[in-house]
C-alpha positions in Angstrom: 0.0 0.0 0.0 1.3 3.3 -1.0 1.6 5.8 1.9 1.1 3.1 4.6 3.1 3.5 7.7 5.4 0.7 8.9 4.1 -1.3 11.9 0.5 -0.4 11.2 -0.4 -3.5 9.3 -2.3 -6.4 10.8 0.0 -8.9 9.1 3.2 -8.1 11.0 5.9 -10.7 10.5 7.0 -10.5 14.1 5.2 -12.5 16.8 3.6 -10.5 19.6 5.9 -9.9 22.6 5.8 -12.6 25.2 7.1 -12.9 28.7 10.2 -14.9 29.2 9.8 -18.0 31.5 11.3 -17.7 34.9 14.6 -19.5 35.1 14.5 -22.7 37.1 17.2 -23.7 39.4 18.9 -27.0 38.5 21.2 -28.4 41.1 24.1 -30.3 39.8 26.3 -32.4 41.9 30.0 -32.2 40.9 32.0 -34.5 43.1 35.0 -32.7 44.7 37.8 -35.2 44.9 40.6 -35.0 47.5 44.2 -35.6 46.6 43.9 -39.0 48.2 41.4 -40.0 45.5 44.1 -39.6 42.9 46.8 -41.4 44.8 47.5 -45.1 44.0 46.2 -47.3 46.8 49.6 -48.9 47.4 51.0 -45.5 48.3 48.4 -44.5 50.9 50.3 -46.1 53.9 53.4 -44.1 53.0 51.8 -40.7 52.8 53.1 -38.2 55.4 51.5 -34.9 54.4 49.6 -33.5 51.5 50.9 -30.2 50.0 48.6 -28.1 47.9 50.8 -26.3 45.3 50.1 -24.3 42.2 49.0 -26.6 39.4 50.9 -25.0 36.6 52.9 -27.9 35.0 55.6 -27.5 37.6 53.6 -28.8 40.5 55.6 -32.0 41.0 58.8 -30.0 41.3 57.1 -27.5 43.6 56.0 -30.3 45.9 59.5 -31.8 46.1 60.8 -28.3 46.9 58.2 -27.9 49.7 59.1 -31.3 51.2 62.8 -30.4 51.2 62.0 -27.2 53.2 62.5 -24.9 50.3 59.9 -22.6 48.8 57.7 -23.5 45.8 59.7 -21.1 43.7 62.7 -23.4 44.0 61.0 -25.7 41.5 63.4 -24.7 38.7 66.4 -25.8 40.8 64.8 -29.1 41.6 64.0 -29.7 37.9 67.6 -29.0 36.9 69.0 -31.3 39.6 66.8 -34.2 38.6 67.7 -33.8 34.9 71.4 -33.7 35.8 71.0 -36.7 38.1 69.5 -38.8 35.4 72.2 -37.7 32.9 75.1 -38.3 35.3 73.8 -41.8 36.2 72.3 -42.8 32.8 73.3 -46.4 32.9 71.7 -46.9 36.3 68.4 -45.3 35.2 68.3 -47.2 31.9 68.3 -50.3 34.1 65.7 -49.0 36.5 63.4 -48.0 33.6 64.1 -51.3 31.7 65.4 -49.7 28.6 66.4 -46.6 26.6 62.9 -45.8 25.4 61.4 -45.5 28.9 64.5 -43.7 30.2 64.3 -41.1 27.3 60.5 -40.7 27.9 61.1 -39.9 31.6 64.1 -37.6 30.9 62.2 -35.7 28.3 59.3 -35.3 30.6 61.5 -33.5 33.2 62.1 -30.6 30.8 59.9 -27.5 31.0 56.6 -27.8 29.2 56.4 -25.7 26.0 53.3 -24.0 27.2 53.9 -23.2 30.9 50.6 -21.2 31.3 47.4 -22.7 32.5 46.8 -26.0 34.2 48.5 -29.3 33.7 46.2 -32.0 32.3 45.8 -35.3 34.1 48.1 -37.2 31.8 50.9 -34.9 32.9 50.4 -35.5 36.6 53.1 -37.2 38.7 51.4 -40.5 39.3 52.3 -44.1 39.7 50.5 -46.9 37.9 48.5 -49.3 40.0 
């Protein structure tokens, strides 16, 4: 229609305004696991203390530093000493790890992660197989 004003037609393409439904509360239960839940069962009798450190990919080294009476910030020194220990006693560790492949895997895992930001994924945690 010529001269008709917008919004004045009875065949508007938009539905009439409606009220939004009230949001409903849904309770979700996310289990909170303690560090003991991640520890292998054979290790439980040997635990002395649980240390909560920053989970940034250096946490295993931070924990060792704490247990040695150092600060968490000493994790770089701990990492370097462990790498040097494995290199200085290569033959011993190749025997302990039952071969070159496993030794190299462990040694390479001691080096700094390429992306040191964020959190460490579970597959990077310092864990023992059960």
